[in-house]
N, C-alpha and C positions, 0 to 999 in steps of 0.2 A: 295445162295440165293434161297428162295423156291418157287414154287409155287404145284398147284395143282397136275399138274402133276410128278414132281420130285421127290414128296414124297415117290411114290411106287418104285420108285430107291432106296431108302434110307434104305429102310428098309423092307421086306415084311411081317416081321410080327407084323408089326406096321404100318401098309397100313391105315388105319381107323381114322388113328393120322396127324395133320398138323406137329409133331414133328417132324417125322422121327427119325433116331439111335442117333443124336445128339441132343436130344430136353430134355430140363431140367426141373424141377418142378418149379414152381414160386411162392412158398410159401412165400419167404423173399421178392420179387420183391412186390409180394401185400401189406404184410405187412408194409414194412419200404415206398415206393414210393407211392404209391395210393394216391390220395387223398391231392396233395404238399405235401408229406413225412411226414403227419400229425402225423405216430405213429415213426417215424424215430428219433434214441434215441440225445440226444442234445449231444454238444461238452464243454468238461470242459472248454477249454482257451478260451470260449465264457461267459464272467462276467465280470462286474465295481461293486466295492466298493464305496462307500459313506459314508465318514463319517460326519454326521452332530453336529457341534460344537455349543456346545452351544451361541447365540449372545448376552445373559445377564452375559456370563460370561468375556467378554468384554477381550478375549485375541489378543491384538495389533499385536502380532509377526505374527497372521494367518490370513492374510486377507482374501479377497473371492478369487482371482487367487490363491495364494498358497494353499488353501485348497482343489482345485480345482486340481491343480497340484498332490500334495500327493493324492487320489485317483486315480491319473493316474499311479501313480508308484506301485498300489497294484500287488504282484508279484504271490500270492498265498493268497485263502482263504477256511477254511474248514465254510463246511453250519451246520446249526444249528445241534447240537446232543440231546437226549433226553434218559434218564433213568427212567422206571416209574416204580416205586414202587410197589409192590406188596408183599400180606400174603396168604399162605395156609392154612386155616380152615377147622376144621372138622364139616361137618355139618350132622350130623345122622349118623356116618362112611362113608359119602360120603366128597370127597377130592373137596374143594370150593377153587378159586382164586380169592381175593378181590382187588380192586386196594385200596393203603394207601397215593397215593402222585407221582408225580414227578418232578425229576429234572433235571435243563438247563443246560448241560455241558458246560465248557469251551470252545471255540475255537480258533483257531491261523489262523491270517493275517501276512502274511510275504511282506515286502515290499525290494524295489531296497535301499540301501543305495545310495544314489544319490550321485553325486561331490557337487551340491548345499547345503547337507545338509539338504532338506526336512524333511526327515522321522527325523531324530534326530532332528530337530527343533520340530518335533511334539512331544514326549516325553518329551523335554528339556521345554514343554510349559505346556505340562499336569504335570511334576516334580514341576516346579516351580508355578503351579497353587495349587495345595492342599498342598506343602512341602517347608517348610521352610528351609533345609537342602543346597539349593543349591545359595539361597540369597546374599550371604555374601561373592560379590567379588567387589572388586575396577580395575577401568580401569587405564592401564598404557597410556603415553602421544603417542602411537602409535594405540591406540584404542585396543591392548590387555588385555587380565582380568588374575587377581591374585588373589590368598587365600586374603581375609582379615583378619589381621593375628589377630586384635583382636576379631574376632567372634568366629574364634577358638581357642584364647589362653587357656593354661592352667598356672595357678598357684598353689602356695601351695603344694610343690612336687607333681606335676605332676594331680594334682586335676582338673577339670574341673567346675569353678567356675560362669559361663556367668550367672547363675541365684544366684547372689550374692548381697548382700545389695550395692554395688556401680552403680550407676547409666549406667557411662558405661558400663555396661553386663546387666543390667535386660531389656534395649530395645534391644536383642537376644532372639528371640524365634528357634524351629528348631520342626521335625517333622511334624505332625499334627498342632500345635500351631499355627495356621493361623486365623484371623478373617473374617468372611464375607463368608466364603466358604458352604455355604449352598447348592447354586445354581450348578448344576451336569458338569461338564465340555462337555460331549456328554449327548447332546437330544433322538440319537437314532445312531446307525450303521445299513447301508443298504447293502443285498449283491445282487445283480443283476443277474442275469441265460439270457443268452440274446438266443436268440432262432427265427427261422423262423416258422409262422404257418400259412398257407391258403396264403401263396404268400406274407405275410408282416410281421415286424420286432416286434417279441412280446418279454416279459419279464417276468420273476416271481422273485418276490420280497420276500425279506427275510428282515425282521425289527425285529433289537436285542433292546426291551427296557429295558432302564435305565444301557446301559452298561459301566462297570468300566474297567481299564486295573488290571488284576492280576500280570502280571510281564512281566516287556518289557528287550528285550534281542539284546543286540547289536554281533554283530558277529565276528568270531574267526579270526585274522590275522595272516598270515604265509606266508613265503617265500617257501614255497613247493606249488608249482601249481600257478595259475591266476585264480584263481573262484573269481566270483562274488561276492561281498559285498552285507548282506542284513539286515534288523531288524526285528524283530520277537514279535508280541502283540500277548498275549493270554488275551484274553477277557471273562469274567463273564455279563450275562444276568440276568434279572428276567422273561422277557418271549419273545416270538415271534407272530410277525404279519405277516401274508402270503397276495400277492398282486398282481394280472396280468395284464396287459394292453397292448397297442401297446406303443414303445418306439416313443419320439419326444425330439428333438434336445434342447438338455436345460432345459427341463424337469422331463424327465424320461430315463432313471434317471439324477438327477441334474447335471448339467454340463458336460452331456455326449454329446458327439459331438461338442463342441464348442472351449476348451482350445488344439492346439496342433492338430486341426483335419485338415487333407490335405480336401480341398473341391474342387480340382481342379482335372476334370477328367482325368485319366491314359490316354493317347496314344496309349498304350494297351487297353483298354478295347472301349466300342461303347456306343453309346447313345439309348435309352431305342428304340427308332423305329427302328434302324439298327437292335438290337438284334431281334427283331420279325421277321423283312424280314430272317434276314441271318437262323433264326427258320424255317422257311415258304422255303427258298432255300433248307436248309436237308432237308427236307419233299419232296420238288418237286423232288431231284435227288433221293431220295430214293423208287419217286413212275417210276420213270424212271426204275431205274434197278428192279423191282416186276413185270414192266409190257413188258419188252423187248421180250417175248414170244411173247405174243401178236402183237406185234407189228412186230416182223418178217414175221409171217405168215397172216399177214392180212393188216393194215393198216398203213403204213411205214410214211404216211406224218402226220398222229398223233402226230407220233413218234418226226417229224421235230419241228411239230409246239407246241409240250410240251417243247421240249428242247428251243427253242426260247421265250419259256415264262418263264423260269426259268431264261435265259438270262437276259430279260426285268427287271426281278425284280432284280437280280447282279447289273445291270448298275442303278439302282434306291440308292443302298447302300451310305451314304456320306463316312463312312469312306472308304479309298484306302484301307490299310490294309485288311479289311474283306474283299472289294473286288476281292482283288486279290486273297486272300485264297477260296473265294466261286467259281471263275473260275479257278483256279487251280484243285480243286475240281469236276467241273463239266466236265472240259474237259478231268482228266483221269479218271471220269466212263464213257463220253460216248465214248471215244476210246476204250476203255477196251469191253466195249457191241457192238460195231461194229465192233472186229478185228474177222478179219477171216469170216464175215457173207457176204454170198453171195446175192445181190439184186438182183429179178429178172426187176425191171423195171428201165431204166436208169436214166431217169427225177429224180425221187424221190430218187434213190442213191446221184446223185449230188445234191438236195435239204439237205440232209441231211449233206454232207460233208461239205457243204457251210457252215452250221450254226456252225460245230463243227470246223472248220478254224477260223471262222469268231470270236469266243471265244478265240482263242488263239490267235490272233493280237489284240485284244479290250486292252486288259491288259499287 
């Protein structure tokens, strides 16, 4: 606990400074904490991915709730990457760099391979939408599927004659030979960085324009260890749009704060009013500690009144856990401050002790 007098006993060579010999420079604090942590670095784990599946694609397997659940299963995502193409030319013996283009490098998005199989279903829906290779299955009575033997039959010494003259074969198509697939599967993919600014929840968004899946990779299975399984998408895109704003439940980002979101306040937390009051309590207790020397050498009644004001604030808190913690802090501070202090006026001493004992009895 420092004050104007004690600094001279901390370090005579630093007598004109309020820091004493334990003082530190506050460059990082001023940079990262000032103005509601305005310049503090963002946390990489605060993000949300939104896969905007084209409603015109009519993908029945991915209804609105499943789409939002898949978004929540995003485990990791790369932010956009760029490669600027340039060329060095000779301008009358002076080297000059000119830009010739920009490349949008593919990114990876990792998803948990969930027990419900939703992220696998995402790829299956994409695969069936663009490619005919997996269309030829039949269902057993129990609902399980098996390969349609006719669709993948080989005749004539093992040659595949599915494009032969027979009607039974010509109805089968493979690869990209699927009609009416000019509508893109994705309209866009958005990656939101979530962060506070000015005491409010904000986002920075990266919207990938006309994305397509370059590669889908299922995880490796192994008896060695118990790692969590994941699915990996490699995405190419044509451009990027940036956006910024305040988060809104269900709107920005889409589906955020709606599905599987716990909206019941935690009993370990506090109401906003209690939080501000608790901050006030801590501030007032710090004031008691800073002014104890002044109280010792002069107006002890003010100390008793100041302690009583802190107690009044504590009793107004609605959360019992916060009341208990606040009273414990106040009791410990006042006991430490008054320990081994001889007060000249008996009546004032009794007032201070009465307030202190009242703190200990109330909670």
